[in-house]
N, C-alpha and C positions, 0 to 999 in steps of 0.2 A: 428407618433405621440405617445408620451409616455402615458402609462397607469399607474395607481397606482400599479397594479400587476406586470407589466413587465417594470420597468423603464430602460432607456438607459443611456449611459455614454457620457460625453464630451470627453473621451478618445475614439476616434472613432474606433480604432482597436478592442475595447472590444465588440462592437455591432455585434452580430451574430458570435462572436469568438467561435471556436469549443470546447475550453477548459475553457477559462477564461473571460466570460462575467461579467458584474457587479454583477450578482446573485451568483457568486462563491466566489471570494476574498480569495483565500487560502494564508496561511502564509508560508514563507520560509526564508532561510538564504543565502545571496549572497555576492559577492565581485565584484568590477569593477575597475581594475587598471587604466582605462582611466580617471577617475574622480578625481584622486589624493588620492583616498582611499588606493591605494596600494593593499595589500592583506587583508586589514581589512574586517572582516566578519560583515555584518549588516543584520538586519531583514527587510523584505519587504513583499509586498502583490502583487500577480500577478493580472494584469488588462490588458486584451488584450495582445498586444505584448510587454508590459512594466512591470517594477517592480516599484511599489510605495515605495519610500524610507522612512521608518518610522522615522529614525533619522532626515532626512531633514525636514519632516513634524513637528516633535517636535521642531526643531530649528526655524521653522516658526510659532510656537505657534498655531497650527491648532487644538489641542485637549485640552479638559478640563475634570476635574473630573475623573470618573471611566475610561473613554476612554483614558485619558492621562496616567493614571496609567498602563493600559494594553499596550498602545503604548510604554511606557518606558520599560516595561518588555519584549516586543517583538522586540525591536530595536537593541539589541546586537547580539553577535555571536552565540546565541543558544536560543531556544524557551522554555526551561524548566521553566523559570520564568513566562512566559505567561501561560503555562499549569497549573502551581501551583496556579494561581489566581482563577481558576474555571470558570464556565460558565457565571456568571453574568458580570464579567469584560470583558470577551471575546465578549459577546453579545453587551456590550456598545461600544466597539471599532468597531465592525462590523456595528452597527447602524450609528456611526459617519462616517465611511468610505463610506457607502451607500449615505449619505447626501453629503459628499465632492465630490465624484466621479460621482454622478448623473448629467445628463445633465442640470437639473434645479437648480443646486447648487447655492445658493446666493453668494458663493465665487468663482464661476467659472472663472471670469475674472482674479482674483488674482492668482488662482491656475494655470491657463494657462500661466500666466506671469512667474511663478516659474517652468514651465514645465521641463526645462533642469536640474533643481536641484532635483525636486521631482520624475521625471519619468526617469528611466534608461532603455535603450533598452535591452530587455531580451537576444537578440542574442549576445550582447557584454559582458554579465555578466557570471561569473562562479558561479554555485550553489554548496552548501555544505550540509552536513547532517543537518537536521533542528534542531536537539537536541542532547545533550550529553546523550547517552543511557546507563543507569546503568545496565539494565537487558533486555534480549530479550527472549521471550518465543514463541515457534512455536506450534500452535494447529493443530488439525487433523479433522476439522469440516466439510470438504467436503466429504459427505457420498459416492458419486459416485466414487471419487478417492480412498477412503478407500476400497470400494468394489472391484474396478478393480485391485488394487494392491494386495489385499487379495487373489483374484482368482489366481494370478500368483504363489502364494506360498501355498495356501490352497484351491484348487478348490471346495472342498465340504463344506468348512466352512470359507468363505472369511472374515466375520466380527466376531471378538471375542465377547463373551457375554457382556463384559463391555462397548462396544462402544455406545450402546443406553442408557446407564445410566450415563456415565462419559464423559465430554468434554476432550478427550485425548490430552495430550501435552507433550513436553519435553523442557528443558531449553537449549537455543541456545547460541551462542557466540557473545556478543555485540561488541567485539573488531574488528571483521571482517565484520561488517555492512559497506556498502559503497554506495555512492550516484550514481545515474544514470550517465553512461558514464565512470565509472571506469573500466579498463580492468580486466578480470577475468582470473587468471593464473590457468592452469590445475593442480590439486593437485596430490601429490604422496601419496602412502599408500600401505597397504597389500591387496592382492586379492587372491582368491582361484579359479583357473581355473577349468572348468568342468572336472570331472574325476580325478583331482589331489588330493593328500592326504595332501600336505603341501602348504602353501601360498608362494607367491613371492612378492617382493617389486618393485614398479615402478609407472609410471604415470597412472592415471585413464584412462580407455578406454571407459567407459560408462558414459560420462558426460551429465547431463540433466538439464533442467530448471523446475521450478514449478510456476504456475500461482496462486498468492496469493494476498490478501489485507492485508495491515498493519494497525494496530490499535494503535494510540498514547494515552497513559494514561495522564489524567489531574491530578487533585488532587488525592493523594493516601489515604492510611489508616494507622493508627497506628499499630504497631506490636501486633498481638493477637486479633485485631478487624476486623471482616469480613465486607466486603461491601455487603449489601443486594441486592438481585436481583431487588427490587423496586427502589433502589438508584443508581444502577450501571451505568445507562445512563449518570448521572450527572458527572461521573468520566472519561468520554471519551472525549478527546480533539479534536480528528480528525482522518483522515484516509489517507493512501497513497497506492501506488502499491508496491508489494514486490515480488521479484524473489529469491526463496531460492534454489540456485544452489545445485545440488546433484550429488555425485559420486556414481552411482548405484552399481558398482562392489565392491567398498570399503564398501558400506552400506550392501550388501548381506553377507559379511564375518564378519562384526563387530557388527551387530545390535542385535544379541542375546547374553546375555539376557537383556541388559540395553538400547538398542535403538541406534539411530544415534550418531556418535561422529565425527571422522575425515571426514566422508562422507558429512557432512553438515557445518562444522565449518570454512571452508576455505573462503567462500564468501557468503554474502546475499546482494543483490542490492535493493535499495529502490528509489522511485521517490522523488524529492526534495520538492514537495509542500504538505502542510498539508491542506487537504480539511476538513473544520470544520463540526461538527455535525449540525450546524445551516444551512449551505449551502445545506446539504443533507436532511433537514427536508421534502421538498416536495416529496422526493423519498423514503420515508419510506413505508413499506408494512407490511401486516400480515405475520407472520412466516408460511411457507407452512405446511399444515396439515401433521402430521406423518402418515405413512402407517398403515392400520388397523392391530391391533395386537401388534404394538410397544408400549412400556411402556410409561406412562406419566412421565415427569421429576419429580424427588423428590422435595419435597416442597421448599427447599432452591434454587432450579433452576427454579421454576415456578412462573410466575407473569402474570396475565391476560392481563394487558396493554402491557407488553413486547411481548406477543403472538400476540396481535392485531396490534402493531406498531413497533416492535423491529427489524424487518428484513429490509434490504436495497435492492433496485432494481437497481443494477449497472451492466451494460454490460461490460464484460471483454474480452480482445482480446490478442492473442499471434501472433506475426509475426516473421519470420526468414529471415535474409538477409545474404547470404553467401558471401565470398570474391569474388567468380566468378560472382555472380549476381551483386555485386557492380561494378566490373570492366566492366560488360556489360551494365551498366546503368539501370538495371532492378529494379522494385519496390519490396519491401519486400513481401514475400508470407505469407498469413494468414494461420496459422496452427490450430487455435481454436477460437471459440467464445462462451463464457460461461456467467454466471451470478452469483451474490452473493446470489440469492435466492436458490442456490444449497447447502447452508449451513444448516447442520442438527441442529446446535445450534446457538443461537443468540449471538451477541457480549456481551450483558449484561450477558448472562449465562456464557460466558467465564470469564468475570470479577468476577462474584460472585463465581464461582468455584475456580478460582486462589487464591482468598483471604479467602475462607471459613475456611482454616486451620490456619488462622492468619498470612499468608504470607504478608509482607509489600510491597505494590506496591507504586511506586514513580513517580512524574511527569517526563515524558520523557521515561518511560519504553515503550517498543514496543512489541506488539503481532503480530504474523503472524497467519492467519486463517488456514493455511494448503492449499493444492492444491484444487482449486475450479473447478472441472470438472463437466460437465453436463452428463445426461444419454445417450445422442445420439452421434453417430459418428460426428466428427467436433466440439465437445464440450469438448475434452479431454485436460487437462491442463498440461500434461507432455508427453515427448517422450516415457517414460516407458510404459504408457498406449496405446499411439498411435501405437507403434510397437509391443505390447504384449511382452515386455521384450527383444526386439531386433529381433523378429522372422520375422517381416514384415517391409520393408523399406518404408519411406515416399518419394514420388517422388516430385521433385521440377521442376518449369518451365524451369530452366536452363539445365535440363537433369541430374542433380545430384540427388543422393539419400542420405537419412540419416536414420540411426537407432538411433544414438546418435550424440552429437555435435562434430564438428571438428574445428581445428584451423582456425581462421578468421571468424567463424560464429558469427553473431550479433543477439541476441535475444531482441525483443522489446515488451514490455507489454504496453497496453493502457486500458483506462476505460472511460466510458461515462454514464451519467444518462439522460434518456429521459422519458418524460411522457406528455401525451396530456394536453395542457393548461399550461405547464410549460416551462421555458427557459432551454434548455439542458446545462449541465455543464460537464467538463471533469477533468481528473487528471493529464494531461500531459503525459509523458512517463517515463518508466524506461528501460534503454538500457545497454547492456553489451556485449563486444566483447571477445570471447574466445582466449586466448593467449597460444600457445603451444599445 
């Protein structure tokens, strides 16, 4: 029996779906050659095992007013136009989708009759990048990861003094962002072998993954005008999963003095669905208390409401499936289970800091949080941390071991929101197989 708080859908696969129940309704861009669309990209909404085709819904005159304006913006081959409209239009479309797809929808009979037009089986569709990304910035807000990595290079001083004052970040490469399922080619570059005095050129030998969350920017700001910490949440369109592939041996040689370059710019994989801020509202949380003695954020980074509600409680998971495991029919092996509550800075603080110098942020810009490891064994979001820089191999159920990734390895990231009294929602997956 439906309740007001937890409505169900006439799309029966959505009910109790692990990722895409009615309460989620994430946006994405897809194509389906079997429908006559060819390779045309279209905007859609995930509902159970299906994609609700927004262009087909517009053709059927299912939306009006602000919801129609938002649906038109979301129906094409990119979501930038939807992101640019801001939260009010996005909320209007979400409200209408909840009404249309709910099991008590007054239009249920008509919608079911249009089923083959409106609903495309997700398994038959190809997903694409949700938006055209003008700029990609990778932050470093996972304090446990920053500490663990710092210990490898500076055992007595793992965190540099600025870390607890500044949301550290670097500008990444938007052109090599790729959607889940895209193979990841092992990069080439310079490395300096232990004890060597000069570098050599060749393929990366210490390929790694990073467990991150992606943040999609909505409405931006004018050049020279900062987004205040109090307003920052209104500029965030949604979230995805992000794997920032890393060539650790290239990184160790190149990162001083300016930070990562070729070691990060060869591939960054993201999940195809944009989980909206509205869908995540029930899973907001207070930002974890800073350890005693840590400085209070500077005024432009501090907002009391953000501290009380600006964090997100999202369970994050890393799994590994080797080629041998796949051949033997084995399930992927979980390597880590972490949470976004391990972020030292909130997403709003990231937005406020990024724009405080007058930097222009635009709809469709993407932020990575940085690797979100937890403080305990089993919560580490990279092999660099798990193996302590390659000193200790990870043992797999197939009898194989790994210090870093090998050819044929498939890394799978998942995320789920759970809270008592709420319907759980998920992010889908971001997958990538290492080639070479």
